[in-house]
C-alpha positions in Angstrom: 0.0 0.0 0.0 1.4 3.4 -1.0 2.0 6.0 1.7 0.4 9.4 1.4 2.4 11.6 -1.0 4.5 8.7 -2.2 3.4 9.2 -5.8 4.1 12.9 -5.7 7.7 12.3 -4.7 8.5 9.5 -7.0 11.4 7.1 -6.4 14.0 9.5 -8.0 13.6 12.0 -5.1 14.0 9.5 -2.3 17.4 9.1 -0.7 17.6 6.3 1.9 21.3 6.7 3.0 21.6 10.4 3.2 18.4 12.4 3.6 20.4 15.6 3.0 19.7 17.1 -0.4 21.1 20.5 -1.5 20.6 21.7 -5.0 23.7 22.3 -7.1 22.6 25.9 -7.7 22.4 26.6 -3.9 25.8 24.9 -3.3 27.4 27.1 -5.9 26.4 30.3 -4.1 27.0 29.2 -0.5 30.3 30.3 1.1 32.0 29.9 4.4 30.8 32.7 6.7 34.2 32.9 8.3 36.5 33.3 5.3 34.1 33.5 2.3 35.6 30.4 0.6 33.5 27.9 -1.3 31.8 25.0 0.5 31.4 21.4 -0.7 29.3 18.6 0.5 31.2 16.5 3.1 31.6 12.9 2.1 29.7 10.1 3.9 32.8 8.8 5.5 33.5 12.1 7.2 29.9 12.4 8.4 30.0 8.9 9.7 33.2 9.6 11.6 31.7 12.8 13.1 28.5 11.0 14.1 30.6 8.3 15.9 32.3 11.1 17.9 28.9 12.7 18.6 27.5 9.4 19.9 30.5 9.0 22.2 30.0 12.6 23.5 33.4 13.7 22.2 32.6 16.4 19.6 32.5 20.1 20.3 31.7 22.9 17.8 33.8 26.0 17.4 31.7 27.8 20.0 32.8 25.1 22.6 29.4 23.4 22.9 29.0 19.7 22.7 27.4 18.6 19.4 24.5 16.4 20.4 22.5 15.8 17.2 23.6 13.3 14.7 24.5 15.0 11.4 22.4 14.5 8.2 25.2 15.9 6.2 27.6 18.8 6.3 29.3 21.5 4.2 33.1 21.3 4.2 35.2 24.4 4.1 37.6 24.7 1.1 40.6 24.2 3.3 39.1 21.2 5.0 39.3 22.6 8.5 35.6 22.9 9.4 32.2 21.3 8.6 29.0 23.3 8.8 26.2 20.9 9.9 23.1 20.3 7.9 20.0 20.1 10.2 16.6 19.2 8.9 17.9 19.8 5.4 19.1 23.3 6.3 22.8 24.3 6.3 23.7 26.0 9.6 26.2 28.6 8.4 27.1 30.1 11.8 30.8 30.2 12.7 30.2 29.0 16.3 28.2 26.0 15.0 31.0 24.8 12.7 32.7 21.6 13.7 36.5 21.8 13.6 38.2 19.1 11.5 41.7 17.9 12.3 44.0 17.4 9.3 43.6 14.0 7.9 40.0 13.6 8.8 38.6 15.3 5.7 
């Protein structure tokens, strides 16, 4: 039995692994709020690694607060030093919400 709205979405719009979808056009205009460099979608491996740290209670954002919500996805800064989380499909582009990335993680 089909769920309500299933026929409107169609199978091409459903992503089971990563519910985070950002249009190519939006990604092309988004920049890091700290240094104005381009952002790219973080790869699944990096998001999985960050989510493991979140689950272990070992991840803080640049503002010093513990990151408690699992990430749907993230936007990686051009120099690979920070990821801006994507929450409920919305990129959170606040410098204090960025998650610092150690060299070699990205």
